[in-house]
C-alpha positions as CSV (number, residue, x, y, z in Angstrom):
1,X,125.1,61.8,124.0
2,X,124.4,58.4,125.2
3,X,124.0,56.2,122.3
4,X,126.9,54.9,120.1
5,X,125.0,55.6,117.0
6,X,124.4,59.2,118.0
7,X,128.1,59.6,118.9
8,X,129.2,58.3,115.3
9,X,126.9,60.7,113.6
10,X,128.6,63.4,115.9
11,X,131.8,62.1,114.7
12,X,130.7,62.2,110.8
13,X,129.3,65.7,111.2
14,X,132.7,67.0,112.7
15,X,134.6,65.3,109.8
16,X,131.9,66.9,107.3
17,X,132.8,70.4,108.8
18,X,136.6,69.7,108.6
19,X,136.4,68.4,104.9
20,X,133.8,70.5,103.2
21,X,133.5,73.4,105.8
22,X,129.8,74.6,106.7
23,X,128.1,73.1,103.7
24,X,124.4,73.8,104.8
25,X,123.1,71.3,102.3
26,X,125.2,68.4,103.7
27,X,124.9,69.4,107.5
28,X,121.1,70.2,108.0
29,X,119.9,66.6,107.2
30,X,122.7,65.4,109.6
31,X,121.7,67.7,112.3
32,X,117.9,66.8,112.0
33,X,118.7,63.2,112.2
34,X,120.9,63.8,115.4
35,X,118.1,65.8,116.9
36,X,115.7,62.9,116.5
37,X,118.2,60.9,118.4
38,X,118.4,63.4,121.2
39,X,114.4,63.5,121.4
40,X,114.7,59.5,121.9
41,X,117.4,60.0,124.5
42,X,114.9,62.5,126.1
43,X,117.5,65.2,126.5
44,X,115.8,68.4,126.0
45,X,118.9,70.7,126.3
46,X,120.6,68.8,123.4
47,X,117.3,68.8,121.2
48,X,117.0,72.4,121.8
49,X,120.6,73.3,121.0
50,X,120.4,71.3,117.7
51,X,117.3,72.8,116.7
52,X,118.9,76.2,117.2
53,X,121.7,75.3,115.0
54,X,119.6,74.0,112.5
55,X,117.4,77.2,112.3
56,X,121.0,79.4,112.4
57,X,122.3,77.3,109.3
58,X,119.2,77.4,107.2
59,X,118.4,81.3,108.2
60,X,121.9,82.3,107.6
61,X,123.1,79.9,104.7
62,X,126.0,79.1,107.1
63,X,127.5,79.3,110.5
64,X,128.2,82.7,111.7
65,X,127.8,82.3,115.7
66,X,130.8,82.4,117.6
67,X,131.2,79.7,120.3
68,X,134.9,80.0,121.1
69,X,136.3,83.4,122.5
70,X,139.8,82.9,120.9
71,X,138.9,81.6,117.4
72,X,137.3,83.5,114.6
73,X,137.2,80.3,112.1
74,X,133.7,79.4,111.4
75,X,134.4,75.7,111.1
76,X,136.4,75.5,114.4
77,X,133.4,77.4,116.2
78,X,130.9,74.9,114.8
79,X,133.0,71.8,115.5
80,X,133.7,72.8,119.0
81,X,129.7,72.9,120.0
82,X,129.3,69.6,118.1
83,X,132.1,68.0,120.0
84,X,130.4,69.3,123.2
85,X,127.3,67.1,122.3
86,X,129.6,63.8,122.4
87,X,130.0,64.0,126.2
88,X,126.9,66.0,126.8
89,X,126.3,64.2,130.1
90,X,129.4,66.0,131.6
91,X,128.1,68.9,133.6
92,X,130.5,71.3,132.5
93,X,129.7,70.7,128.8
94,X,126.1,70.9,129.5
95,X,126.6,74.3,131.1
96,X,128.4,75.4,128.0
97,X,125.8,74.0,125.8
98,X,123.2,75.6,127.5
99,X,125.1,79.0,127.8
100,X,125.5,78.9,123.9
101,X,122.1,77.9,123.3
102,X,120.8,81.0,125.4
103,X,123.2,83.2,123.3
104,X,121.9,81.8,120.3
105,X,118.2,82.4,121.2
106,X,119.3,86.2,122.3
107,X,121.1,86.9,119.2
């Protein structure tokens, strides 16, 4: 994402995941705030992806979606997706975010 405030929130989300695992009560408000920032940046891909993350967290009471082929760890999979948001202007990161969002929609 472009704004420094959004990237600070991304770092905060990653630290929250590393510290408290996937705590839905803590993460959903953080992702909601991040989604609002993505809307302000007028980035529909990131906005959609964050909405899907929020829906998944709330619907499943946690994170059960695998984003990394070689990791079964829930925290690592969600942290990886969130880390892609920090450099979302990178073409390859955008492609990966799009692929993950499409897989989440299909699941």
